[in-house]
C-alpha positions as CSV (number, residue, x, y, z in Angstrom):
1,M,-190.0,96.4,-84.2
2,T,-190.6,100.1,-84.8
3,V,-194.0,101.7,-84.3
4,I,-194.9,104.1,-87.1
5,N,-196.4,107.4,-85.9
6,R,-199.7,107.6,-87.9
7,I,-200.9,110.9,-86.4
8,V,-201.3,113.3,-89.3
9,K,-201.5,117.0,-88.4
10,P,-204.0,119.1,-90.4
11,T,-202.5,121.2,-93.2
12,T,-205.5,123.5,-93.8
13,H,-207.7,125.6,-91.5
14,R,-210.7,123.7,-92.6
15,G,-209.1,120.4,-91.6
16,K,-208.2,121.9,-88.2
17,R,-211.8,123.1,-87.6
18,A,-213.1,119.6,-88.4
19,I,-210.7,117.9,-85.9
20,L,-211.5,120.5,-83.2
21,K,-215.3,119.7,-83.7
22,K,-214.6,116.0,-83.0
23,E,-212.6,116.7,-79.8
24,P,-214.1,115.7,-76.5
25,K,-215.8,118.6,-74.6
26,L,-217.1,119.2,-71.1
27,I,-220.6,120.0,-72.6
28,E,-221.1,117.9,-75.7
29,N,-222.9,119.1,-78.8
30,I,-226.5,117.9,-79.6
31,K,-226.4,114.2,-80.6
32,Q,-226.7,113.6,-84.3
33,I,-228.6,110.8,-86.0
34,L,-227.5,108.9,-89.1
35,C,-230.3,107.3,-91.1
36,F,-229.4,104.3,-93.4
37,K,-231.3,102.2,-95.9
38,S,-230.3,98.6,-96.1
39,K,-229.9,96.6,-99.3
40,K,-233.4,95.1,-98.8
41,T,-236.0,97.5,-97.4
42,S,-239.7,98.0,-97.5
43,Q,-241.5,101.3,-98.3
44,I,-243.2,101.3,-94.9
45,A,-239.9,101.1,-93.0
46,V,-238.3,103.8,-95.2
47,D,-241.3,106.2,-94.9
48,F,-241.4,105.7,-91.1
49,M,-237.7,106.4,-90.8
50,K,-238.1,109.5,-93.0
51,D,-240.9,110.8,-90.7
52,L,-238.7,110.4,-87.6
53,H,-235.9,112.1,-89.6
54,N,-238.2,115.0,-90.3
55,L,-239.1,115.3,-86.6
56,K,-235.4,115.3,-85.6
57,K,-234.3,117.8,-88.1
58,P,-231.8,119.6,-88.2
59,D,-229.9,117.1,-86.0
60,A,-230.4,114.2,-88.4
61,E,-228.8,113.2,-91.7
62,M,-230.3,110.8,-94.3
63,M,-227.9,108.7,-96.3
64,Q,-229.2,108.4,-99.8
65,K,-227.5,105.2,-101.1
66,K,-228.5,101.7,-100.0
67,N,-225.9,99.9,-97.9
68,D,-225.4,96.1,-97.5
69,I,-225.4,96.3,-93.7
70,L,-226.8,93.9,-91.1
71,P,-226.1,95.5,-87.7
72,F,-226.8,92.4,-85.6
73,E,-224.2,90.4,-87.7
74,N,-221.6,93.1,-88.4
75,I,-221.6,96.5,-86.8
76,T,-218.3,97.7,-88.1
77,P,-219.6,99.6,-91.2
78,I,-222.0,101.6,-89.1
79,E,-219.2,102.4,-86.6
80,K,-217.1,103.8,-89.5
81,F,-219.9,105.9,-90.8
82,C,-220.7,107.3,-87.3
83,L,-217.0,108.1,-86.8
84,K,-216.8,109.9,-90.2
85,Y,-219.9,112.0,-89.6
86,N,-219.4,112.5,-85.8
87,A,-222.8,110.9,-85.0
88,S,-223.6,109.0,-81.9
89,L,-227.0,107.7,-82.9
90,F,-228.2,105.7,-85.9
91,M,-231.3,104.3,-87.5
92,I,-231.5,101.7,-90.3
93,A,-234.5,100.4,-92.3
94,L,-234.6,96.7,-93.1
95,H,-237.0,94.1,-94.5
96,N,-237.1,90.3,-95.0
97,K,-239.7,87.5,-94.8
98,K,-239.0,86.5,-91.2
99,R,-238.9,90.0,-89.9
100,P,-240.9,92.4,-92.2
101,H,-240.8,96.2,-91.9
102,N,-237.9,96.5,-89.5
103,L,-236.4,99.6,-88.0
104,I,-233.2,99.3,-85.9
105,M,-232.3,102.1,-83.5
106,G,-228.9,102.3,-81.7
107,R,-226.3,104.5,-80.1
108,M,-222.5,104.7,-79.9
109,Y,-220.0,105.3,-77.1
110,E,-216.4,106.2,-77.9
111,H,-217.3,105.4,-81.6
112,T,-218.2,101.8,-80.7
113,L,-221.6,100.2,-80.3
114,L,-223.3,100.7,-76.9
115,D,-226.7,99.2,-77.5
116,M,-229.4,98.8,-80.2
117,V,-233.0,97.6,-80.6
118,E,-234.8,96.1,-83.6
119,F,-238.5,97.1,-83.9
120,G,-241.2,95.7,-86.2
121,I,-243.6,98.3,-87.6
122,E,-247.4,97.7,-87.6
123,N,-250.5,99.9,-88.3
124,Y,-248.3,102.7,-89.7
125,K,-249.8,106.0,-90.7
126,S,-247.4,108.7,-92.1
127,L,-247.1,112.4,-91.5
128,K,-248.6,113.0,-95.0
129,D,-251.7,111.1,-94.2
130,F,-252.6,113.7,-91.5
131,K,-253.9,116.7,-93.5
132,I,-253.3,119.3,-90.8
133,S,-250.6,121.9,-90.0
134,K,-247.4,120.6,-88.6
135,I,-244.9,121.7,-86.0
136,S,-242.1,124.1,-86.7
137,Q,-238.6,122.6,-87.3
138,G,-236.2,122.2,-84.4
139,I,-238.9,122.2,-81.7
140,K,-237.9,120.3,-78.5
141,P,-240.6,117.6,-77.9
142,L,-242.3,116.6,-74.7
143,L,-241.7,112.9,-74.1
144,V,-244.5,111.0,-72.3
145,F,-244.0,107.3,-71.3
146,N,-247.0,105.3,-70.2
147,G,-246.9,101.8,-68.8
148,E,-245.3,100.0,-65.8
149,L,-242.9,98.0,-68.0
150,F,-240.9,101.1,-68.7
151,E,-240.1,101.2,-64.9
152,N,-240.2,97.6,-63.8
153,N,-238.7,95.7,-66.7
154,H,-234.9,96.0,-67.2
155,E,-235.0,95.8,-71.1
156,Y,-237.8,98.2,-71.5
157,S,-236.2,100.7,-69.1
158,K,-233.2,100.7,-71.4
159,I,-235.4,101.1,-74.5
160,K,-237.0,104.1,-72.7
161,N,-233.5,105.6,-72.1
162,L,-232.7,105.0,-75.8
163,F,-235.9,106.9,-76.9
164,V,-234.9,109.8,-74.6
165,D,-231.5,109.9,-76.3
166,M,-233.0,109.8,-79.7
167,F,-235.5,112.6,-79.5
168,Q,-234.2,115.0,-76.9
169,R,-232.3,118.1,-78.0
170,E,-230.2,120.6,-76.0
171,P,-231.0,121.1,-72.3
172,V,-233.3,123.9,-71.5
173,E,-233.2,126.0,-68.3
174,K,-236.4,128.0,-68.8
175,I,-239.6,127.1,-70.7
176,R,-241.9,129.4,-72.5
177,L,-245.5,128.2,-72.7
178,Q,-245.9,129.2,-76.3
179,G,-242.8,127.1,-77.2
180,L,-244.5,123.9,-76.1
181,E,-245.8,122.6,-79.5
182,H,-245.0,118.9,-79.8
183,V,-245.7,115.8,-77.7
184,L,-244.3,112.3,-78.4
185,S,-246.2,109.6,-76.5
186,F,-244.9,106.1,-75.9
187,T,-247.5,103.7,-74.4
188,I,-246.5,100.1,-73.8
189,I,-249.1,97.3,-73.6
190,E,-247.7,93.7,-73.3
191,N,-244.9,93.7,-75.9
192,K,-246.1,96.5,-78.1
193,I,-245.1,100.2,-77.9
194,F,-247.7,102.6,-79.3
195,L,-246.0,105.6,-80.8
196,R,-248.2,108.7,-81.2
197,S,-247.3,112.3,-82.1
198,Y,-249.4,115.3,-81.1
199,R,-249.5,119.0,-81.6
200,I,-250.3,121.1,-78.6
201,L,-253.1,123.7,-79.0
202,L,-253.5,126.5,-76.5
203,K,-257.2,127.5,-76.4
204,K,-258.9,130.4,-74.6
205,S,-260.3,129.7,-71.1
206,N,-261.9,131.7,-68.3
207,S,-258.7,131.7,-66.2
208,S,-255.2,132.9,-66.9
209,I,-254.1,129.4,-67.7
210,P,-255.0,128.4,-71.3
211,R,-257.0,125.3,-72.1
212,I,-254.8,122.6,-73.7
213,E,-255.9,120.3,-76.5
214,L,-253.9,117.7,-78.3
215,E,-254.2,117.2,-82.1
216,E,-252.6,114.1,-83.7
217,I,-250.2,115.1,-86.5
218,G,-248.4,111.7,-87.1
219,P,-246.5,109.6,-87.5
220,R,-248.5,106.8,-85.9
221,A,-247.1,103.3,-85.5
222,N,-247.1,100.2,-83.2
223,L,-243.6,99.0,-82.5
224,I,-242.9,95.4,-81.6
225,C,-239.6,94.7,-79.9
226,R,-237.9,91.8,-81.9
227,R,-234.2,91.8,-81.0
228,I,-232.2,93.7,-78.5
229,K,-228.5,94.0,-77.8
230,L,-227.7,95.8,-74.5
231,A,-224.5,97.0,-73.1
232,S,-223.0,95.5,-70.0
233,E,-223.6,97.3,-66.7
234,D,-220.0,98.4,-66.3
235,L,-219.9,99.9,-69.8
236,F,-223.3,101.6,-69.4
237,K,-222.2,103.2,-66.1
238,E,-219.0,104.4,-67.7
239,A,-221.0,105.9,-70.6
240,C,-223.2,107.8,-68.1
241,K,-220.4,109.3,-66.1
242,K,-220.2,113.1,-65.9
243,P,-216.9,115.0,-65.8
244,K,-215.7,116.1,-62.4
245,E,-215.7,119.7,-63.6
246,L,-219.5,119.6,-64.2
247,K,-220.4,118.1,-60.8
248,I,-221.8,120.6,-58.4
249,K,-219.9,120.6,-55.1
250,K,-222.1,120.8,-52.0
251,K,-221.3,123.8,-49.8
252,K,-221.5,123.0,-46.1
253,N,-223.7,125.1,-43.7
254,I,-225.3,127.0,-46.6
255,S,-229.0,126.7,-47.3
256,I,-231.5,128.5,-49.6
257,D,-235.2,129.1,-48.6
258,N,-238.2,129.1,-50.9
259,F,-237.7,132.8,-51.8
260,G,-234.1,132.3,-52.9
261,T,-232.5,133.9,-49.8
262,T,-229.2,132.3,-48.9
263,F,-228.4,131.6,-45.2
264,G,-225.1,130.6,-43.7
265,R,-224.4,128.9,-40.4
266,I,-221.2,129.7,-38.5
267,H,-219.8,127.3,-35.9
268,I,-217.8,128.9,-33.0
269,G,-215.6,127.0,-30.7
270,V,-215.9,126.9,-26.9
271,Q,-215.1,130.3,-25.4
272,N,-213.4,130.9,-22.0
273,I,-215.5,133.8,-20.6
274,N,-213.0,134.5,-17.9
275,S,-210.2,135.3,-20.4
276,I,-212.4,137.7,-22.5
277,Q,-211.5,141.4,-22.1
278,T,-214.6,143.2,-21.0
279,R,-215.4,146.8,-20.4
280,K,-213.4,148.2,-17.5
281,M,-216.0,149.2,-14.8
282,K,-215.9,149.1,-11.1
283,G,-218.9,146.8,-11.0
284,L,-217.1,144.3,-13.2
285,K,-213.9,144.1,-11.2
286,K,-212.9,140.7,-9.8
287,T,-213.4,140.0,-6.2
288,M,-210.6,138.8,-3.9
289,A,-212.0,135.3,-3.9
290,E,-211.9,135.1,-7.7
291,K,-208.4,136.4,-7.8
292,K,-207.2,133.8,-5.3
293,N,-208.9,131.0,-7.3
294,G,-207.1,132.3,-10.5
295,M,-203.8,132.3,-8.7
296,K,-204.3,128.7,-7.5
297,R,-205.2,127.5,-11.0
298,K,-202.0,129.0,-12.4
299,N,-199.8,127.5,-9.7
300,L,-201.3,124.0,-10.3
301,E,-200.8,124.3,-14.0
302,N,-197.1,125.4,-13.5
303,N,-196.5,122.5,-11.1
304,H,-198.0,120.1,-13.6
305,I,-195.7,121.3,-16.4
306,K,-192.6,121.2,-14.1
307,S,-193.3,117.5,-13.1
308,K,-193.7,116.5,-16.8
309,K,-190.4,118.1,-17.7
310,S,-188.6,116.4,-14.8
311,K,-189.9,113.0,-15.8
312,I,-188.7,113.6,-19.4
313,N,-185.2,114.6,-18.2
314,S,-184.9,111.6,-15.9
315,N,-185.9,109.2,-18.8
316,N,-183.3,110.8,-21.1
317,N,-180.5,110.4,-18.4
318,S,-181.3,106.8,-17.9
319,N,-181.2,106.1,-21.6
320,N,-177.8,107.8,-21.9
321,N,-176.4,105.7,-19.0
322,N,-177.5,102.5,-20.7
């Protein structure tokens, strides 16, 4: 049997750029979200998904047509879409009698499903219902998680990790106080996750630090975890691995203090003070007793070396005779 080579090289510059964008990188691009509408949806689920899409812009894309997709039964169509649009996150709005007002969130690894969670939406209030000024587009939100279940429970800790992947943007090294505009709060009580969105207001105060107030801007919803599909521990560890080139190597015997000053420690071997050349002075000349002790040590060392050589020669002679 012959194997057909199906690797097609790009024929245009545009095709080459598209392939280069999808290539693996040491520092990956910001994760993109694909938003789908299922064949049967409710207006509440679609509106909630649109609100999350607006918060995630410009790193999110809304698919306009309805798709006959049921992720828990067949994930293959979503995997194909994510591969086509180079997206690693997805959301899909669903609705049926048993599970009304559904929203499924999930993520991919190597263009295959890693994990996904199905949420039921209750007490929903959209962005439009809050008649106040909104945040600017592309703002990196502050994520706040309240509740012990996010730390103690295995499933909810993975859901927390999924929320962080969904709403975080590019990593930031320095923070400007005026750039903090948006807070997303996730509070878990029993099996419900209360999602709240706030705008940060910096008010005048008597000190140099401004007084901070939070103003709810929406969306507001209570999420009920209905179904969950988690990745195996081995697959999750592999997905979280960092390239060797990005790992910071620890430098031995180097430390940095609180002021940023670098200190180095040097280890010196044992020094023979007697063999060190010192300044030639009459007061530093060796006495006769020191000279005699030095001569005795040299003679002992020479005798020891000679005895070792004689033993080796005798052993060689005996082996040759045998």
